[in-house]
PDB file of N, H, CA, C and O in Angstrom:
ATOM      1  N   MET A   1      -8.304  14.400  14.072  1.00  0.00           N
ATOM      2  CA  MET A   1      -8.469  13.779  12.766  1.00  0.00           C
ATOM      3  C   MET A   1      -7.613  12.296  12.738  1.00  0.00           C
ATOM      4  O   MET A   1      -6.408  12.191  12.968  1.00  0.00           O
ATOM      5  N   ARG A   2      -8.357  11.405  12.464  1.00  0.00           N
ATOM      6  H   ARG A   2      -9.336  11.491  12.277  1.00  0.00           H
ATOM      7  CA  ARG A   2      -7.742  10.192  12.412  1.00  0.00           C
ATOM      8  C   ARG A   2      -6.964  10.152  11.157  1.00  0.00           C
ATOM      9  O   ARG A   2      -7.133  11.034  10.314  1.00  0.00           O
ATOM     10  N   TRP A   3      -5.997   9.046  10.948  1.00  0.00           N
ATOM     11  H   TRP A   3      -5.860   8.330  11.633  1.00  0.00           H
ATOM     12  CA  TRP A   3      -4.967   9.130   9.831  1.00  0.00           C
ATOM     13  C   TRP A   3      -5.756   8.686   8.571  1.00  0.00           C
ATOM     14  O   TRP A   3      -5.330   9.093   7.490  1.00  0.00           O
ATOM     15  N   VAL A   4      -6.825   7.921   8.590  1.00  0.00           N
ATOM     16  H   VAL A   4      -7.171   7.591   9.468  1.00  0.00           H
ATOM     17  CA  VAL A   4      -7.768   7.714   7.436  1.00  0.00           C
ATOM     18  C   VAL A   4      -8.321   9.041   6.850  1.00  0.00           C
ATOM     19  O   VAL A   4      -8.323   9.339   5.655  1.00  0.00           O
ATOM     20  N   ASP A   5      -8.746   9.723   7.786  1.00  0.00           N
ATOM     21  H   ASP A   5      -8.745   9.481   8.756  1.00  0.00           H
ATOM     22  CA  ASP A   5      -9.371  11.123   7.334  1.00  0.00           C
ATOM     23  C   ASP A   5      -8.328  11.861   6.901  1.00  0.00           C
ATOM     24  O   ASP A   5      -8.565  12.567   5.921  1.00  0.00           O
ATOM     25  N   ALA A   6      -7.145  11.900   7.394  1.00  0.00           N
ATOM     26  H   ALA A   6      -6.953  11.327   8.190  1.00  0.00           H
ATOM     27  CA  ALA A   6      -6.020  12.833   6.937  1.00  0.00           C
ATOM     28  C   ALA A   6      -5.638  12.215   5.461  1.00  0.00           C
ATOM     29  O   ALA A   6      -5.436  12.975   4.514  1.00  0.00           O
ATOM     30  N   TRP A   7      -5.559  10.878   5.337  1.00  0.00           N
ATOM     31  H   TRP A   7      -5.723  10.260   6.106  1.00  0.00           H
ATOM     32  CA  TRP A   7      -5.363  10.387   3.947  1.00  0.00           C
ATOM     33  C   TRP A   7      -6.517  10.969   2.991  1.00  0.00           C
ATOM     34  O   TRP A   7      -6.234  11.357   1.858  1.00  0.00           O
ATOM     35  N   ASN A   8      -7.685  11.009   3.438  1.00  0.00           N
ATOM     36  H   ASN A   8      -7.914  10.693   4.359  1.00  0.00           H
ATOM     37  CA  ASN A   8      -8.900  11.302   2.479  1.00  0.00           C
ATOM     38  C   ASN A   8      -8.603  12.816   2.132  1.00  0.00           C
ATOM     39  O   ASN A   8      -8.709  13.151   0.952  1.00  0.00           O
ATOM     40  N   GLU A   9      -8.239  13.753   3.083  1.00  0.00           N
ATOM     41  H   GLU A   9      -8.154  13.481   4.041  1.00  0.00           H
ATOM     42  CA  GLU A   9      -8.032  15.096   2.863  1.00  0.00           C
ATOM     43  C   GLU A   9      -6.818  15.302   1.836  1.00  0.00           C
ATOM     44  O   GLU A   9      -6.816  16.168   0.960  1.00  0.00           O
ATOM     45  N   LEU A  10      -5.811  14.406   2.063  1.00  0.00           N
ATOM     46  H   LEU A  10      -5.812  13.703   2.774  1.00  0.00           H
ATOM     47  CA  LEU A  10      -4.601  14.397   1.025  1.00  0.00           C
ATOM     48  C   LEU A  10      -4.926  14.106  -0.522  1.00  0.00           C
ATOM     49  O   LEU A  10      -4.456  14.666  -1.513  1.00  0.00           O
ATOM     50  N   TYR A  11      -5.797  13.145  -0.446  1.00  0.00           N
ATOM     51  H   TYR A  11      -6.179  12.691   0.359  1.00  0.00           H
ATOM     52  CA  TYR A  11      -6.123  12.887  -2.048  1.00  0.00           C
ATOM     53  C   TYR A  11      -7.240  13.783  -2.425  1.00  0.00           C
ATOM     54  O   TYR A  11      -7.396  13.925  -3.637  1.00  0.00           O
ATOM     55  N   GLU A  12      -8.121  14.474  -1.569  1.00  0.00           N
ATOM     56  H   GLU A  12      -7.994  14.359  -0.583  1.00  0.00           H
ATOM     57  CA  GLU A  12      -8.949  15.572  -2.014  1.00  0.00           C
ATOM     58  C   GLU A  12      -8.118  16.653  -2.500  1.00  0.00           C
ATOM     59  O   GLU A  12      -8.554  17.270  -3.472  1.00  0.00           O
ATOM     60  N   ILE A  13      -7.083  16.975  -2.046  1.00  0.00           N
ATOM     61  H   ILE A  13      -6.729  16.474  -1.257  1.00  0.00           H
ATOM     62  CA  ILE A  13      -6.202  18.043  -2.438  1.00  0.00           C
ATOM     63  C   ILE A  13      -5.494  17.781  -3.640  1.00  0.00           C
ATOM     64  O   ILE A  13      -5.485  18.619  -4.542  1.00  0.00           O
ATOM     65  N   ILE A  14      -4.917  16.727  -3.735  1.00  0.00           N
ATOM     66  H   ILE A  14      -4.924  16.046  -3.003  1.00  0.00           H
ATOM     67  CA  ILE A  14      -3.995  16.290  -4.814  1.00  0.00           C
ATOM     68  C   ILE A  14      -4.662  15.747  -6.071  1.00  0.00           C
ATOM     69  O   ILE A  14      -3.980  15.700  -7.095  1.00  0.00           O
ATOM     70  N   GLY A  15      -5.950  15.324  -6.096  1.00  0.00           N
ATOM     71  H   GLY A  15      -6.503  15.362  -5.264  1.00  0.00           H
ATOM     72  CA  GLY A  15      -6.607  14.761  -7.099  1.00  0.00           C
ATOM     73  C   GLY A  15      -5.719  13.627  -7.751  1.00  0.00           C
ATOM     74  O   GLY A  15      -5.325  12.605  -7.188  1.00  0.00           O
ATOM     75  N   THR A  16      -5.508  13.982  -8.932  1.00  0.00           N
ATOM     76  H   THR A  16      -5.828  14.812  -9.389  1.00  0.00           H
ATOM     77  CA  THR A  16      -4.528  13.007  -9.826  1.00  0.00           C
ATOM     78  C   THR A  16      -3.388  13.410  -9.935  1.00  0.00           C
ATOM     79  O   THR A  16      -2.755  12.940 -10.881  1.00  0.00           O
ATOM     80  N   ARG A  17      -2.832  14.207  -9.221  1.00  0.00           N
ATOM     81  H   ARG A  17      -3.346  14.588  -8.453  1.00  0.00           H
ATOM     82  CA  ARG A  17      -1.454  14.900  -9.329  1.00  0.00           C
ATOM     83  C   ARG A  17      -0.688  14.307  -8.361  1.00  0.00           C
ATOM     84  O   ARG A  17      -0.394  14.931  -7.341  1.00  0.00           O
ATOM     85  N   PHE A  18      -0.310  13.127  -8.558  1.00  0.00           N
ATOM     86  H   PHE A  18      -0.549  12.620  -9.386  1.00  0.00           H
ATOM     87  CA  PHE A  18       0.680  12.268  -7.661  1.00  0.00           C
ATOM     88  C   PHE A  18       2.094  12.899  -7.557  1.00  0.00           C
ATOM     89  O   PHE A  18       2.871  12.391  -6.748  1.00  0.00           O
ATOM     90  N   ASP A  19       2.498  13.949  -8.294  1.00  0.00           N
ATOM     91  H   ASP A  19       1.867  14.361  -8.951  1.00  0.00           H
ATOM     92  CA  ASP A  19       3.873  14.523  -8.285  1.00  0.00           C
ATOM     93  C   ASP A  19       3.762  15.756  -7.387  1.00  0.00           C
ATOM     94  O   ASP A  19       4.695  16.555  -7.316  1.00  0.00           O
ATOM     95  N   ALA A  20       2.755  15.897  -6.778  1.00  0.00           N
ATOM     96  H   ALA A  20       1.997  15.248  -6.836  1.00  0.00           H
ATOM     97  CA  ALA A  20       2.731  16.980  -5.764  1.00  0.00           C
ATOM     98  C   ALA A  20       3.591  16.657  -4.516  1.00  0.00           C
ATOM     99  O   ALA A  20       3.701  15.502  -4.106  1.00  0.00           O
ATOM    100  N   ASP A  21       4.196  17.716  -3.925  1.00  0.00           N
ATOM    101  H   ASP A  21       4.107  18.655  -4.258  1.00  0.00           H
ATOM    102  CA  ASP A  21       4.919  17.716  -2.805  1.00  0.00           C
ATOM    103  C   ASP A  21       4.184  17.932  -1.561  1.00  0.00           C
ATOM    104  O   ASP A  21       3.194  18.663  -1.546  1.00  0.00           O
ATOM    105  N   CYS A  22       4.669  17.257  -0.380  1.00  0.00           N
ATOM    106  H   CYS A  22       5.474  16.663  -0.392  1.00  0.00           H
ATOM    107  CA  CYS A  22       4.005  17.577   0.823  1.00  0.00           C
ATOM    108  C   CYS A  22       5.059  18.175   1.902  1.00  0.00           C
ATOM    109  O   CYS A  22       6.160  17.683   2.149  1.00  0.00           O
ATOM    110  N   LEU A  23       4.496  19.343   2.500  1.00  0.00           N
ATOM    111  H   LEU A  23       3.602  19.743   2.300  1.00  0.00           H
ATOM    112  CA  LEU A  23       5.579  20.140   3.531  1.00  0.00           C
ATOM    113  C   LEU A  23       5.057  19.606   4.896  1.00  0.00           C
ATOM    114  O   LEU A  23       3.928  19.853   5.322  1.00  0.00           O
ATOM    115  N   LEU A  24       5.981  18.854   5.539  1.00  0.00           N
ATOM    116  H   LEU A  24       6.898  18.653   5.193  1.00  0.00           H
ATOM    117  CA  LEU A  24       5.651  18.372   6.849  1.00  0.00           C
ATOM    118  C   LEU A  24       6.032  19.438   7.953  1.00  0.00           C
ATOM    119  O   LEU A  24       6.784  20.376   7.693  1.00  0.00           O
ATOM    120  N   PRO A  25       5.435  19.228   9.273  1.00  0.00           N
ATOM    121  CA  PRO A  25       5.640  20.405  10.243  1.00  0.00           C
ATOM    122  C   PRO A  25       7.144  20.592  10.611  1.00  0.00           C
ATOM    123  O   PRO A  25       7.551  21.670  11.044  1.00  0.00           O
ATOM    124  N   ASP A  26       7.888  19.607  10.444  1.00  0.00           N
ATOM    125  H   ASP A  26       7.558  18.731  10.092  1.00  0.00           H
ATOM    126  CA  ASP A  26       9.371  19.769  10.732  1.00  0.00           C
ATOM    127  C   ASP A  26      10.310  20.592   9.450  1.00  0.00           C
ATOM    128  O   ASP A  26      11.538  20.672   9.412  1.00  0.00           O
ATOM    129  N   GLY A  27       9.353  21.139   8.474  1.00  0.00           N
ATOM    130  H   GLY A  27       8.356  21.073   8.505  1.00  0.00           H
ATOM    131  CA  GLY A  27       9.984  21.647   7.319  1.00  0.00           C
ATOM    132  C   GLY A  27      10.526  20.797   6.119  1.00  0.00           C
ATOM    133  O   GLY A  27      11.059  21.291   5.125  1.00  0.00           O
ATOM    134  N   SER A  28      10.325  19.444   6.335  1.00  0.00           N
ATOM    135  H   SER A  28       9.893  19.043   7.143  1.00  0.00           H
ATOM    136  CA  SER A  28      10.809  18.723   5.232  1.00  0.00           C
ATOM    137  C   SER A  28       9.917  18.608   4.099  1.00  0.00           C
ATOM    138  O   SER A  28       8.731  18.857   4.311  1.00  0.00           O
ATOM    139  N   VAL A  29      10.263  18.288   2.978  1.00  0.00           N
ATOM    140  H   VAL A  29      11.227  18.085   2.806  1.00  0.00           H
ATOM    141  CA  VAL A  29       9.312  18.116   1.876  1.00  0.00           C
ATOM    142  C   VAL A  29       9.421  16.709   1.438  1.00  0.00           C
ATOM    143  O   VAL A  29      10.535  16.198   1.321  1.00  0.00           O
ATOM    144  N   VAL A  30       8.308  16.030   1.180  1.00  0.00           N
ATOM    145  H   VAL A  30       7.403  16.446   1.276  1.00  0.00           H
ATOM    146  CA  VAL A  30       8.480  14.561   1.014  1.00  0.00           C
ATOM    147  C   VAL A  30       7.281  14.446  -0.136  1.00  0.00           C
ATOM    148  O   VAL A  30       6.450  15.327  -0.357  1.00  0.00           O
ATOM    149  N   SER A  31       7.375  13.183  -0.810  1.00  0.00           N
ATOM    150  H   SER A  31       8.050  12.467  -0.631  1.00  0.00           H
ATOM    151  CA  SER A  31       6.539  12.794  -1.780  1.00  0.00           C
ATOM    152  C   SER A  31       5.209  12.488  -1.039  1.00  0.00           C
ATOM    153  O   SER A  31       5.220  12.302   0.178  1.00  0.00           O
ATOM    154  N   VAL A  32       3.987  12.431  -1.813  1.00  0.00           N
ATOM    155  H   VAL A  32       3.979  12.582  -2.802  1.00  0.00           H
ATOM    156  CA  VAL A  32       2.847  12.027  -1.542  1.00  0.00           C
ATOM    157  C   VAL A  32       2.765  10.631  -0.820  1.00  0.00           C
ATOM    158  O   VAL A  32       2.039  10.452   0.157  1.00  0.00           O
ATOM    159  N   GLU A  33       3.494   9.739  -1.323  1.00  0.00           N
ATOM    160  H   GLU A  33       4.084   9.884  -2.117  1.00  0.00           H
ATOM    161  CA  GLU A  33       3.784   8.208  -0.690  1.00  0.00           C
ATOM    162  C   GLU A  33       4.354   8.503   0.504  1.00  0.00           C
ATOM    163  O   GLU A  33       3.764   8.033   1.477  1.00  0.00           O
ATOM    164  N   GLU A  34       5.382   9.180   0.727  1.00  0.00           N
ATOM    165  H   GLU A  34       5.861   9.561  -0.063  1.00  0.00           H
ATOM    166  CA  GLU A  34       6.101   9.336   2.046  1.00  0.00           C
ATOM    167  C   GLU A  34       5.053  10.190   3.073  1.00  0.00           C
ATOM    168  O   GLU A  34       5.052   9.902   4.270  1.00  0.00           O
ATOM    169  N   CYS A  35       4.345  11.032   2.659  1.00  0.00           N
ATOM    170  H   CYS A  35       4.346  11.266   1.687  1.00  0.00           H
ATOM    171  CA  CYS A  35       3.533  11.752   3.481  1.00  0.00           C
ATOM    172  C   CYS A  35       2.464  10.861   3.956  1.00  0.00           C
ATOM    173  O   CYS A  35       2.115  11.033   5.124  1.00  0.00           O
ATOM    174  N   GLN A  36       1.928  10.021   3.335  1.00  0.00           N
ATOM    175  H   GLN A  36       2.212   9.882   2.386  1.00  0.00           H
ATOM    176  CA  GLN A  36       0.912   8.987   3.742  1.00  0.00           C
ATOM    177  C   GLN A  36       1.488   8.340   4.782  1.00  0.00           C
ATOM    178  O   GLN A  36       0.890   8.326   5.858  1.00  0.00           O
ATOM    179  N   GLY A  37       2.745   7.696   4.647  1.00  0.00           N
ATOM    180  H   GLY A  37       3.231   7.708   3.773  1.00  0.00           H
ATOM    181  CA  GLY A  37       3.259   6.993   5.956  1.00  0.00           C
ATOM    182  C   GLY A  37       3.585   7.859   7.129  1.00  0.00           C
ATOM    183  O   GLY A  37       3.547   7.466   8.295  1.00  0.00           O
ATOM    184  N   TRP A  38       3.877   8.945   6.782  1.00  0.00           N
ATOM    185  H   TRP A  38       3.908   9.264   5.835  1.00  0.00           H
ATOM    186  CA  TRP A  38       4.181   9.935   8.032  1.00  0.00           C
ATOM    187  C   TRP A  38       3.038  10.271   8.778  1.00  0.00           C
ATOM    188  O   TRP A  38       3.168  10.441   9.991  1.00  0.00           O
ATOM    189  N   LEU A  39       1.671  10.423   8.114  1.00  0.00           N
ATOM    190  H   LEU A  39       1.566  10.285   7.129  1.00  0.00           H
ATOM    191  CA  LEU A  39       0.551  10.870   8.481  1.00  0.00           C
ATOM    192  C   LEU A  39       0.162   9.810   9.817  1.00  0.00           C
ATOM    193  O   LEU A  39      -0.410  10.262  10.809  1.00  0.00           O
ATOM    194  N   GLN A  40       0.519   8.469   9.712  1.00  0.00           N
ATOM    195  H   GLN A  40       0.984   8.103   8.906  1.00  0.00           H
ATOM    196  CA  GLN A  40      -0.124   7.574  10.723  1.00  0.00           C
ATOM    197  C   GLN A  40       0.749   7.886  11.953  1.00  0.00           C
ATOM    198  O   GLN A  40       0.099   7.855  12.997  1.00  0.00           O
ATOM    199  N   GLU A  41       2.014   8.169  12.094  1.00  0.00           N
ATOM    200  H   GLU A  41       2.543   8.194  11.245  1.00  0.00           H
ATOM    201  CA  GLU A  41       2.793   8.223  13.294  1.00  0.00           C
ATOM    202  C   GLU A  41       2.133   9.407  14.354  1.00  0.00           C
ATOM    203  O   GLU A  41       1.848   9.121  15.517  1.00  0.00           O
ATOM    204  N   PRO A  42       1.970  10.534  13.878  1.00  0.00           N
ATOM    205  CA  PRO A  42       1.561  11.561  14.908  1.00  0.00           C
ATOM    206  C   PRO A  42       0.222  11.252  15.277  1.00  0.00           C
ATOM    207  O   PRO A  42      -0.095  11.691  16.382  1.00  0.00           O
ATOM    208  N   ILE A  43      -0.686  10.594  14.634  1.00  0.00           N
ATOM    209  H   ILE A  43      -0.429  10.237  13.736  1.00  0.00           H
ATOM    210  CA  ILE A  43      -1.941  10.220  15.166  1.00  0.00           C
ATOM    211  C   ILE A  43      -1.587   9.253  16.220  1.00  0.00           C
ATOM    212  O   ILE A  43      -2.097   9.487  17.316  1.00  0.00           O
ATOM    213  N   TYR A  44      -0.758   8.127  16.124  1.00  0.00           N
ATOM    214  H   TYR A  44      -0.344   7.937  15.234  1.00  0.00           H
ATOM    215  CA  TYR A  44      -0.691   7.118  17.300  1.00  0.00           C
ATOM    216  C   TYR A  44       0.141   7.699  18.319  1.00  0.00           C
ATOM    217  O   TYR A  44       0.288   7.027  19.340  1.00  0.00           O
ATOM    218  N   ALA A  45       0.785   8.953  18.236  1.00  0.00           N
ATOM    219  H   ALA A  45       0.666   9.499  17.407  1.00  0.00           H
ATOM    220  CA  ALA A  45       1.404   9.658  19.260  1.00  0.00           C
ATOM    221  C   ALA A  45       0.583  10.588  19.840  1.00  0.00           C
ATOM    222  O   ALA A  45       1.177  11.330  20.622  1.00  0.00           O
ATOM    223  N   GLY A  46      -0.557  10.784  19.716  1.00  0.00           N
ATOM    224  H   GLY A  46      -1.040  10.182  19.080  1.00  0.00           H
ATOM    225  CA  GLY A  46      -1.639  11.544  20.328  1.00  0.00           C
ATOM    226  C   GLY A  46      -1.852  12.972  19.804  1.00  0.00           C
ATOM    227  O   GLY A  46      -2.460  13.830  20.444  1.00  0.00           O
ATOM    228  N   TYR A  47      -1.289  13.170  18.553  1.00  0.00           N
ATOM    229  H   TYR A  47      -0.795  12.473  18.033  1.00  0.00           H
ATOM    230  CA  TYR A  47      -1.427  14.561  17.904  1.00  0.00           C
ATOM    231  C   TYR A  47      -2.603  14.667  17.090  1.00  0.00           C
ATOM    232  O   TYR A  47      -3.140  13.690  16.567  1.00  0.00           O
ATOM    233  N   GLU A  48      -2.996  15.819  16.984  1.00  0.00           N
ATOM    234  H   GLU A  48      -2.560  16.612  17.408  1.00  0.00           H
ATOM    235  CA  GLU A  48      -4.228  16.111  16.081  1.00  0.00           C
ATOM    236  C   GLU A  48      -3.582  16.693  14.753  1.00  0.00           C
ATOM    237  O   GLU A  48      -2.542  17.349  14.812  1.00  0.00           O
ATOM    238  N   LEU A  49      -4.243  16.428  13.529  1.00  0.00           N
ATOM    239  H   LEU A  49      -5.087  15.895  13.481  1.00  0.00           H
ATOM    240  CA  LEU A  49      -3.389  16.879  12.229  1.00  0.00           C
ATOM    241  C   LEU A  49      -4.452  17.855  11.533  1.00  0.00           C
ATOM    242  O   LEU A  49      -5.676  17.817  11.653  1.00  0.00           O
ATOM    243  N   LYS A  50      -3.675  18.738  10.777  1.00  0.00           N
ATOM    244  H   LYS A  50      -2.680  18.769  10.680  1.00  0.00           H
ATOM    245  CA  LYS A  50      -4.610  19.341   9.707  1.00  0.00           C
ATOM    246  C   LYS A  50      -3.873  19.209   8.563  1.00  0.00           C
ATOM    247  O   LYS A  50      -2.659  19.383   8.670  1.00  0.00           O
ATOM    248  N   VAL A  51      -4.448  18.873   7.217  1.00  0.00           N
ATOM    249  H   VAL A  51      -5.434  18.732   7.130  1.00  0.00           H
ATOM    250  CA  VAL A  51      -3.907  18.618   6.015  1.00  0.00           C
ATOM    251  C   VAL A  51      -4.713  19.730   5.172  1.00  0.00           C
ATOM    252  O   VAL A  51      -5.933  19.757   5.009  1.00  0.00           O
ATOM    253  N   LYS A  52      -3.737  20.666   4.658  1.00  0.00           N
ATOM    254  H   LYS A  52      -2.746  20.643   4.790  1.00  0.00           H
ATOM    255  CA  LYS A  52      -4.453  21.506   3.771  1.00  0.00           C
ATOM    256  C   LYS A  52      -3.747  21.897   2.383  1.00  0.00           C
ATOM    257  O   LYS A  52      -2.580  21.508   2.341  1.00  0.00           O
ATOM    258  N   GLU A  53      -4.160  22.538   1.305  1.00  0.00           N
ATOM    259  H   GLU A  53      -5.108  22.855   1.339  1.00  0.00           H
ATOM    260  CA  GLU A  53      -3.459  22.798   0.169  1.00  0.00           C
ATOM    261  C   GLU A  53      -2.826  24.186   0.589  1.00  0.00           C
ATOM    262  O   GLU A  53      -3.264  25.074   1.320  1.00  0.00           O
ATOM    263  N   GLY A  54      -1.481  24.053  -0.219  1.00  0.00           N
ATOM    264  H   GLY A  54      -1.125  23.331  -0.813  1.00  0.00           H
ATOM    265  CA  GLY A  54      -0.794  25.316   0.178  1.00  0.00           C
ATOM    266  C   GLY A  54       0.423  25.191  -0.898  1.00  0.00           C
ATOM    267  O   GLY A  54       0.463  24.281  -1.726  1.00  0.00           O
ATOM    268  N   GLN A  55       1.435  26.238  -0.786  1.00  0.00           N
ATOM    269  H   GLN A  55       1.402  26.977  -0.114  1.00  0.00           H
ATOM    270  CA  GLN A  55       2.472  26.557  -1.662  1.00  0.00           C
ATOM    271  C   GLN A  55       3.828  25.415  -1.076  1.00  0.00           C
ATOM    272  O   GLN A  55       4.292  25.539   0.057  1.00  0.00           O
ATOM    273  N   VAL A  56       4.185  24.642  -1.779  1.00  0.00           N
ATOM    274  H   VAL A  56       3.809  24.540  -2.700  1.00  0.00           H
ATOM    275  CA  VAL A  56       5.332  23.784  -1.531  1.00  0.00           C
ATOM    276  C   VAL A  56       6.297  23.919  -2.541  1.00  0.00           C
ATOM    277  O   VAL A  56       6.058  23.554  -3.693  1.00  0.00           O
ATOM    278  N   LEU A  57       7.576  24.510  -2.139  1.00  0.00           N
ATOM    279  H   LEU A  57       7.770  24.807  -1.203  1.00  0.00           H
ATOM    280  CA  LEU A  57       8.554  24.707  -3.424  1.00  0.00           C
ATOM    281  C   LEU A  57       8.225  25.456  -4.493  1.00  0.00           C
ATOM    282  O   LEU A  57       8.814  25.252  -5.555  1.00  0.00           O
ATOM    283  N   GLY A  58       7.234  26.444  -4.396  1.00  0.00           N
ATOM    284  H   GLY A  58       6.755  26.609  -3.533  1.00  0.00           H
ATOM    285  CA  GLY A  58       6.830  27.267  -5.412  1.00  0.00           C
ATOM    286  C   GLY A  58       5.778  26.746  -6.190  1.00  0.00           C
ATOM    287  O   GLY A  58       5.555  27.319  -7.257  1.00  0.00           O
ATOM    288  N   LYS A  59       5.049  25.728  -5.860  1.00  0.00           N
ATOM    289  H   LYS A  59       5.230  25.263  -4.994  1.00  0.00           H
ATOM    290  CA  LYS A  59       3.926  25.212  -6.620  1.00  0.00           C
ATOM    291  C   LYS A  59       2.946  24.452  -5.608  1.00  0.00           C
ATOM    292  O   LYS A  59       3.266  24.003  -4.507  1.00  0.00           O
ATOM    293  N   SER A  60       1.615  24.401  -6.247  1.00  0.00           N
ATOM    294  H   SER A  60       1.355  24.765  -7.141  1.00  0.00           H
ATOM    295  CA  SER A  60       0.614  23.854  -5.287  1.00  0.00           C
ATOM    296  C   SER A  60       0.763  22.552  -4.720  1.00  0.00           C
ATOM    297  O   SER A  60       1.064  21.650  -5.501  1.00  0.00           O
ATOM    298  N   GLY A  61       0.624  22.305  -3.622  1.00  0.00           N
ATOM    299  H   GLY A  61       0.379  23.038  -2.987  1.00  0.00           H
ATOM    300  CA  GLY A  61       1.023  21.031  -2.634  1.00  0.00           C
ATOM    301  C   GLY A  61       0.237  20.860  -1.563  1.00  0.00           C
ATOM    302  O   GLY A  61      -0.896  21.341  -1.516  1.00  0.00           O
ATOM    303  N   VAL A  62       0.782  20.133  -0.564  1.00  0.00           N
ATOM    304  H   VAL A  62       1.702  19.743  -0.601  1.00  0.00           H
ATOM    305  CA  VAL A  62      -0.150  19.930   0.648  1.00  0.00           C
ATOM    306  C   VAL A  62       0.893  20.132   1.939  1.00  0.00           C
ATOM    307  O   VAL A  62       1.980  19.589   2.137  1.00  0.00           O
ATOM    308  N   VAL A  63       0.212  21.051   2.693  1.00  0.00           N
ATOM    309  H   VAL A  63      -0.671  21.492   2.532  1.00  0.00           H
ATOM    310  CA  VAL A  63       0.882  21.437   3.915  1.00  0.00           C
ATOM    311  C   VAL A  63       0.239  20.805   5.039  1.00  0.00           C
ATOM    312  O   VAL A  63      -0.982  20.811   5.191  1.00  0.00           O
ATOM    313  N   VAL A  64       1.152  20.195   5.919  1.00  0.00           N
ATOM    314  H   VAL A  64       2.144  20.190   5.795  1.00  0.00           H
ATOM    315  CA  VAL A  64       0.526  19.464   7.102  1.00  0.00           C
ATOM    316  C   VAL A  64       0.997  20.084   8.234  1.00  0.00           C
ATOM    317  O   VAL A  64       2.158  20.484   8.319  1.00  0.00           O
ATOM    318  N   SER A  65       0.003  20.216   9.300  1.00  0.00           N
ATOM    319  H   SER A  65      -0.940  19.891   9.231  1.00  0.00           H
ATOM    320  CA  SER A  65       0.452  20.727  10.615  1.00  0.00           C
ATOM    321  C   SER A  65      -0.077  19.782  11.645  1.00  0.00           C
ATOM    322  O   SER A  65      -1.029  19.061  11.346  1.00  0.00           O
ATOM    323  N   ARG A  66       0.504  19.722  12.920  1.00  0.00           N
ATOM    324  H   ARG A  66       1.278  20.307  13.162  1.00  0.00           H
ATOM    325  CA  ARG A  66       0.155  18.934  14.001  1.00  0.00           C
ATOM    326  C   ARG A  66       0.144  19.570  15.330  1.00  0.00           C
ATOM    327  O   ARG A  66       0.890  20.531  15.520  1.00  0.00           O
ATOM    328  N   TRP A  67      -0.590  19.156  16.229  1.00  0.00           N
ATOM    329  H   TRP A  67      -1.195  18.375  16.074  1.00  0.00           H
ATOM    330  CA  TRP A  67      -0.497  19.911  17.733  1.00  0.00           C
ATOM    331  C   TRP A  67      -1.292  18.900  18.484  1.00  0.00           C
ATOM    332  O   TRP A  67      -2.073  18.084  17.995  1.00  0.00           O
ATOM    333  N   LYS A  68      -0.969  19.075  19.811  1.00  0.00           N
ATOM    334  H   LYS A  68      -0.334  19.738  20.208  1.00  0.00           H
ATOM    335  CA  LYS A  68      -1.597  18.571  21.037  1.00  0.00           C
ATOM    336  C   LYS A  68      -2.436  19.232  21.646  1.00  0.00           C
ATOM    337  O   LYS A  68      -2.128  20.349  22.064  1.00  0.00           O
ATOM    338  N   ASP A  69      -3.811  18.662  21.864  1.00  0.00           N
ATOM    339  H   ASP A  69      -4.061  17.755  21.525  1.00  0.00           H
ATOM    340  CA  ASP A  69      -4.676  19.404  22.696  1.00  0.00           C
ATOM    341  C   ASP A  69      -4.358  19.514  24.217  1.00  0.00           C
ATOM    342  O   ASP A  69      -5.101  20.158  24.958  1.00  0.00           O
TER     343      ASP A  69
END
């Protein structure tokens, strides 16, 4: 998944809820804006990404996973 695709997935999940949190693979919780910036880096490093809806700090948010093929 390219980072633009990942951004699209992110926005499909959050809709207009810009206060949603994003859980990154290292366990850190960041804002949507920080998540956008983070999504670019692993793509350029050769990782595949999955962006999905999930529970973050007890509320609906975004969970990101990454892996290399």
